Each structure stands twice: as structure tokens, then as C-alpha cells.
C-alpha positions in Angstrom: 97.2 90.3 66.2 100.3 88.1 66.5 101.7 90.2 69.3 98.4 90.0 71.2 98.4 86.2 70.8 102.0 86.0 71.9 101.3 88.1 74.9 98.3 86.0 75.8 100.3 82.8 75.4 103.1 84.1 77.6 100.6 85.3 80.3 99.1 81.9 80.4 102.5 80.2 80.4 103.8 82.2 83.4 100.4 82.5 85.1 99.5 78.8 85.2 102.0 77.9 87.9 100.6 80.6 90.2 97.1 79.3 89.5 98.2 75.8 90.3 99.9 76.8 93.5 96.8 78.8 94.5 94.5 75.8 94.0 96.9 73.6 96.0 96.9 76.2 98.8 93.2 76.2 99.2 92.2 72.8 97.8 91.4 69.7 99.8 91.0 66.1 98.7 92.4 66.8 95.3 93.1 63.4 93.9 93.6 62.0 90.4 91.7 62.1 88.0 89.7 65.1 89.3 90.5 68.3 87.4 89.7 70.5 90.4 89.8 70.0 94.2 86.7 68.5 95.7 86.7 71.0 98.6 88.2 74.4 99.3 89.5 75.6 102.6 91.5 78.7 103.7 92.9 77.0 106.8 96.5 77.0 105.5 96.2 80.6 104.4 94.6 81.8 107.7 97.3 80.0 109.6 99.7 82.7 108.4 98.0 85.2 110.8 99.0 83.1 113.8 101.6 84.6 116.0 103.8 81.5 116.1 103.5 80.7 112.4 106.6 79.0 111.1 106.1 80.3 107.5 106.1 84.0 108.6 109.2 83.3 110.7 110.8 81.7 107.7 109.8 84.6 105.5 111.4 87.0 107.9 114.6 84.9 108.1 114.9 84.7 104.4 114.4 88.4 103.9 117.0 89.1 106.6 119.5 86.7 105.0 118.9 87.7 101.4 118.8 91.5 102.1 121.9 91.5 104.2 123.9 89.4 101.8 122.7 91.4 98.8 123.7 94.8 100.3 127.0 93.5 101.7 128.0 91.6 98.5 127.1 94.6 96.3 129.0 97.1 98.4 132.0 94.8 98.7 131.9 93.7 95.1 132.0 97.3 94.0 135.2 97.9 95.9 136.7 94.6 94.8 135.9 95.1 91.2 137.7 98.5 91.4 140.7 96.8 92.9 140.7 94.1 90.3 140.5 96.7 87.5 143.6 98.4 88.8 145.5 95.2 89.4 148.3 94.0 87.1 146.8 90.5 87.3 143.2 91.4 86.6 142.6 88.4 84.3 143.8 86.0 87.0 141.6 87.6 89.7 138.6 87.4 87.4 139.3 83.7 86.7 139.5 83.1 90.5 136.1 84.7 90.9 134.5 81.9 89.0 135.9 79.2 91.3 132.9 79.1 93.7 130.7 78.2 90.8 132.8 75.3 89.7 131.2 73.1 92.4 127.6 72.4 93.2 126.3 74.4 96.2 126.0 71.3 98.4 129.5 70.2 97.8 130.8 73.7 98.3 128.9 73.8 101.7 130.5 70.5 102.7 134.0 71.9 101.9 133.5 75.1 104.0 131.6 73.4 106.8 134.8 72.5 108.8 135.8 76.2 108.8 132.3 77.3 109.9 132.5 74.8 112.7 135.9 76.1 113.8 134.4 79.6 113.9 131.6 78.2 116.1 129.0 79.4 113.6 127.6 76.0 112.6 123.8 76.0 112.7 123.6 79.7 113.2 122.4 82.6 111.1 125.9 84.0 111.1 127.3 80.8 109.6 124.7 80.8 106.8 125.4 84.5 106.1 129.1 83.8 105.8 128.5 80.8 103.5 126.1 82.7 101.3 128.4 85.7 101.2 131.2 83.5 99.9 129.0 82.7 96.9 127.4 86.1 96.4 130.5 88.2 96.6 132.4 86.8 93.6 129.1 87.0 91.6 128.7 90.7 92.5 132.3 91.3 91.7 132.0 89.8 88.2 128.9 91.8 87.5 130.5 95.1 88.6 133.8 94.4 86.9 132.5 95.8 83.6 131.8 99.2 85.2 135.4 100.0 85.9 136.4 100.8 82.3 139.2 103.3 81.4 136.5 105.9 80.7 135.2 105.7 84.2 138.7 106.0 85.6 139.1 109.1 83.5 135.9 110.6 85.0 137.2 109.9 88.5 140.6 111.4 87.7 138.9 114.5 86.2 136.7 114.9 89.3 139.8 114.7 91.5 141.7 117.2 89.3 138.8 119.7 89.6 139.1 119.6 93.4 136.8 116.8 94.6 137.9 114.7 97.5 137.9 110.9 97.1 134.5 110.8 99.0 133.0 113.5 96.8 134.1 111.8 93.6 132.6 108.6 94.9 129.2 110.1 95.9 128.8 112.6 93.1 130.4 110.9 90.1 131.0 107.2 90.5 127.8 106.1 92.3 125.4 108.0 90.0 127.2 106.4 87.0 127.2 103.0 88.6 123.6 103.1 90.0 121.9 101.1 87.2 124.5 98.3 87.4 124.5 98.5 91.2 120.7 98.1 91.2 120.9 95.1 88.9 123.6 93.5 91.1 121.6 94.1 94.2 118.6 92.4 92.7 120.6 89.5 91.3 122.5 88.8 94.5 119.2 89.0 96.4 117.6 86.4 94.2 120.8 84.2 94.3 120.5 84.1 98.1 116.7 84.0 98.2 116.4 80.8 96.2 119.4 79.0 97.7 118.6 75.7 99.3 121.6 73.3 99.2 124.2 75.5 100.9 121.7 76.9 103.5 120.4 73.4 104.3 123.9 72.0 104.9 125.4 74.9 106.9 122.3 75.4 109.0 122.1 71.7 110.0 118.3 72.2 110.1 118.4 75.0 112.6 118.0 78.0 110.2 114.7 77.2 108.5 114.4 79.6 105.5 111.4 79.5 103.2 113.1 77.3 100.6 114.1 74.8 103.3 110.5 74.8 104.5 109.1 74.2 101.0 111.2 71.0 100.7 110.3 70.0 104.2 106.6 70.3 103.5 107.0 68.4 100.2 108.8 65.6 102.0 105.9 65.5 104.5 103.4 65.4 101.6 101.7 68.5 103.0 100.6 70.0 99.7 98.7 72.9 101.2 101.5 74.3 103.3 104.1 73.6 100.5 101.9 75.6 98.1 101.5 78.5 100.6 105.3 78.5 101.2 106.0 78.4 97.5 103.7 81.4 96.9 105.6 83.3 99.7 108.9 82.3 98.0 107.7 83.8 94.7 106.3 87.0 96.2 109.5 89.1 96.7 110.9 88.2 93.2 107.6 89.2 91.6 107.6 92.5 93.5 111.2 93.1 92.4 110.2 92.4 88.8 107.5 95.0 89.0 109.8 97.5 90.6 112.5 97.0 88.0 109.9 97.1 85.2 108.6 100.5 86.3 112.2 101.8 86.7 113.1 100.6 83.2 110.1 102.1 81.6 110.4 105.4 83.5 111.2 108.2 81.1 114.4 110.2 81.9 
């Protein structure tokens, strides 16, 4: 009985924000102290079907940025974590990996903005990708550092001793062992990039309008309907990732 009540309470707790955003997306003339909107309209939702819709363009931009950064940071972090594990100064390199998180994202973006300008990437997707990669790569490296234990190195050495090439040892031994952690790192770096606002907003100088940037823009314009629709789109990929991870975790071996 208690578990059912707890489940119901958690479902209400996490479901109410979605209900509120749904009401804001379709409600019109919703003013205090009315408990519900006076009228309902699907105009903001129907606008998503327009060919020149900014929200769909922002969704595609955000998916491109988050997906590219997640894959690149996970692959590079896997290699860097291995190099750090074999280094004589592993502790120092691990400590250096925390440096990007010692500053707020906006301040970090201000510090790297001159280098982005010198590379002629200011206000471009490439500049935003580079800035987000500088944040996501150390994060992925720290997550994957725990994989490269002495036992894993012994597995790799054993595979090489039995005749595997370096590529075969990677594909047939290391990647299968690391896949659960790689999947977690991929999801975490995707979410880190997906929800970023400060760094993207500064480096893009208003030219790369991701979904998070659009949400804040609509909030500043007091456009509750479009802000709610944009917020629902922001929450959609993380919700889908949660469902996929849940099914993967509950899958029987």
C-alpha cells in the first residue's frame, strides 16, 4: 500500500510540470486567479507543421549539436581516459579535468570567446560545437576513467597474448566490456549539451538559436504559448532517453 502511494505521489510530482506546460501550450487568456485557461487553442502546436517554423529548426539544431558533441566526446574521452590511466601523472591529469567546471558556463564562454573569434568561428555552429566540446570532453573522460582498471588492462594484455591485434582487442574485448559505461557517458554528455544555455548563447552571439535559447527568448517576450511548446520539445528527447535506458536496464541478460 505504501509503495503504491509513493508511486502515485512521485507520478504526480513529476507529471504536474508536463500538465502545466501542456495547459500553457494550448491555453489562452489564462490570468490570475483563474485555475484553468479561459479558452483553448492549438494554434501554437499547429504552427510546428509550418515549413519555416523556428522551433523545428531549433530542434534540429539542438539535436545536431548534442548528438555530435556526445559521440565525439565519448569516443575521445574513451581514448583520453586510457592515456590518463597509463600516465605516470594520472592524478594530476584527473585534477586538470575538473578545471572547466570551476567556472560558470557563461564566464567560461567569455574566456574562450577571443580564441573562437581568432579561429573565425564566432556566431557559427562550429564555434558552438568547439565550446561545448571543451566542456563535454573532460566530463566524458572523468566518467570513463573508472573503466581503465588494472583488471581491464590485464584482459587487453591477455587478448594480445592470444594473438589479437590491437583493433581486434578493442572491438572484441574492450568495447563490449565498456559498453554499459559508454552508453551512460553518451547519454550524460548528450544531456549536458542539450540543456546548455549560457555557453551557447554567448558563443553564438544570437545566431545559433537552439531550443534552450528559444525558450528564454520566448519567456523574455512574454509569449507563454510558444515558450511552453518549446519547453515540451526540450523535454522530449531526455524523456525518450529515459525510457530507452529503463528498458535496457530492465532487460534480462
